[in-house]
N, C-alpha and C positions, 0 to 999 in steps of 0.2 A: 528357462535360461535362454538368453539371447545368443543365437548362433552367429558365427562369423559372417555368413551370408546375409542374415537379417541386418547386422550392423552395417555391412557394405551397402545394402539397399537404402538404409536410412540416410547414410552419409551422402550417397549419390543423389537421393531425392532432395536433400537439403541444399546440396551444391547446385543442382539444376534450378531449384526455386530461387536461390540467391543470384544466379547468373541471369535468369530471365526476368526477374522482377527487381527493379532498382529499389534500394532501401529508402523508405520514407524519411523525412527529416526527424521524426521522433526516434529513429534508430540511434542518432547521436546523443539523445537525451536520456535514453534508457537502454544501455548496453546489455545484451543477452548472451553474448558469446562466452565460451568456456574460459575459465581462469580468472575472472574478475572476483575480487574479494573486498567487501565493504565492512568497515567497523564504525559503528555509530555510538556516540555518547547519548545515553537515554536518561532523561530526568523526568520524574513524575512528582508533581506538587499538588497535594490535595488541600481542599478547603478546611480540613480538620487540622491543618498545620503539620501534617506528616510530609516527608520528602524522601524520595528514593532515587539514588543515582546508580546507574549500571551501564551495561554495554549490550549492543546487539550486533551480531556478526552475520553477514549474508554471503553465500558462495554461489557463483554461477557455474552450474555443472554441465551446461551445454545442451545440444540437441539430442533428443531421444524420441522413440516412438511413443505416442500417446493416442490410444484408440485408433490406430492405423494411420495417423498423420504425425509429422514432425512437430515437436513442441520443445521449448526451452525450459530446462529444469533449474529451479533455484531452491536452495535450502538455507534455513537459518539455524544457528547453533542451539536455539531452544527447541528444535525438533519439528519445525513446520516446513513443509515442502510446497512449492508452487510450480505450476506449469503454465507457460505463457506462449503466445504466438504474436507474430508481427506481420502486418500486410499493409496495403495502401490505406486502410482505415485507421491504422495506428497500432499501438501495443496494447494487448488485452490478456487478461488471465482467463484460463479455461478450467482450472481445477486447483484444489489445494488438499493437503492431507496433514493432519497432526500425527505426531510420532506414534500414538497409541491407536490410531485408526487403521483398520485392515486394508481399506481401499481409499483412493482419492475421492473427494466429493466434487463432482463436476458442477461447474456453474451453469445454471439453466440457460443463460444467455451470456455472450461475451462481456466480461467485466473490464472495461477500459481503464488503463492506467494513464495513457496519453492518447487523445483522439485527434486525428487529422481533420482539417488543416490546422497546423499550429499557428493560430491567429487569435488575437484578442477577441473575445466574444464566443469562441467555440464552446459548446456546452454538451454535456452528456450526464447520464444518471447511473448510479450503482447503489445497491443496497448496503446498509451499514447497521451496526449495533452500537450500544453505549459501552464504550471501553472503560470509562472512568466513573460514571455516575453510580452511586451506591445508596442503598437504604441504610439509615442509621440503626434500624432494628430489623430483625428477621434474618432468616438464613435460606439460601445464600444471599449475602448483601449485594453482590454485583447484579446490576440490572440486566446485563447481557445474558444471564442464565435464564431469565424469565420473559423478557420483553421480545416482541417480534421485531425482525429487521424493518427498518424504514428506508425510504429512498432518499439519497443525498444527491443534490444537483451540483455538479462541478462546472466551473467556468474558467477559461484561461483569462487571466487579468493583465498580465504583462509579459513582454518578451525580452526585455533588456535590463534585467535586475542585476545588481551586484550583491553578492552574498559572501560574508566572512564567517567561516566555521573553523574548528580546530585543525582541519586538514589543509586549510589555505583560503585564499581569496579568489572567487570566481566571478567572471563578468559575462554579460550576455545571457543571463539565465532566464528561464521561463518560470513564472509564478502562477499557480492555479489555486482556486479556493473552492471548497465544498461546503454547502449549507444543508442542514436537515433539522427537523424538529421531531421530538418524541413525546407523546402525550402520556404524562405520568401523574399519579396522585401525589401532590407535593406536601400538603398538610391539611388539617381540618379547617383552617381559616381560608386559604385560597382555593382549596379543592384541587381539581385537575388543572394542570398547566402544560403548555407546549414548551418543553425544555429544548433549548438550542444546542445543536452539535455542529461544530465548525472545524474544518481541516484546512490548513494552508501548507502548500508544498512548493519547494523550489527545485527545479531540475536544471543542471548545467552540462554543457558539452564535455564529454570525457567520462566523469564518474556517474552522471545521471542524478539521482536524488541526493542532494547534499543537506537538505534541512526539511523538517516537518514539524508543524505545531498542531496539536489537537486540543481544542477547548470544549469542555462540557461543564459549564457553570451551574451551580444550584444555590446561589447566594441567598442566605437567610431563609432557607426552606427547612421546616422542622423535621421532616421525614427523610430528606435527601441531602447528600453531600456530593460535590463535584470536584473537578480538578483540571489540570493541564499537563499534557505530555509534550516534551520537546525531544526531537532526534536531531543530532548534528553530526555530520561526517567527521570522524577523527583520523581515519586512515583509509586510503584506497590503494589496493594492489592490483595493477593492471597486468594482463597476460603478456 
């Protein structure tokens, strides 16, 4: 159990760090402070003509101690917890935990969400899995349960985008795109294929992430089916 003294030390350390280190520009595009709440409309459209519409809610729980250093804690309503840090290099994740996991799984290296400088052409890499690709036969059908992670290369493509989502219209937004390929056995005719995985994200000053599109096509593959996921901000509650 955290003692009052531990809490005071953590808050003091966070305050000192904030006072001594100016926030980088990425802080305006990815708020971490306590009290933010984001509700996203989530649409999954699969190539087998199935469509699922739901919602995703994220909460910013604020700074806490993680392995002896301050980190910002986020939680989604589906039970996933994230710990992030922010410094002159940008905003990056250091660990995550699913609700049924006993302990957080630490990222072996900082997993950047936004990397400084915020300029067109800035690049970085992070591992990813196939979230939508499925096998038409076999169990489990989801590729993510059997395939190894692959590296996705992210690049900032634009800094002045206008984005309209259910929560409103935002200007001056940053757009980044991630590209990866995953080699899978597609069918007996074409054999092994490099399947593309693409992510496009828009970050705007104030709420941060307002839209995300994830594409994992498997068009006309006998053994595989793919799809597209879209997240759009429908409500943002600021502290």
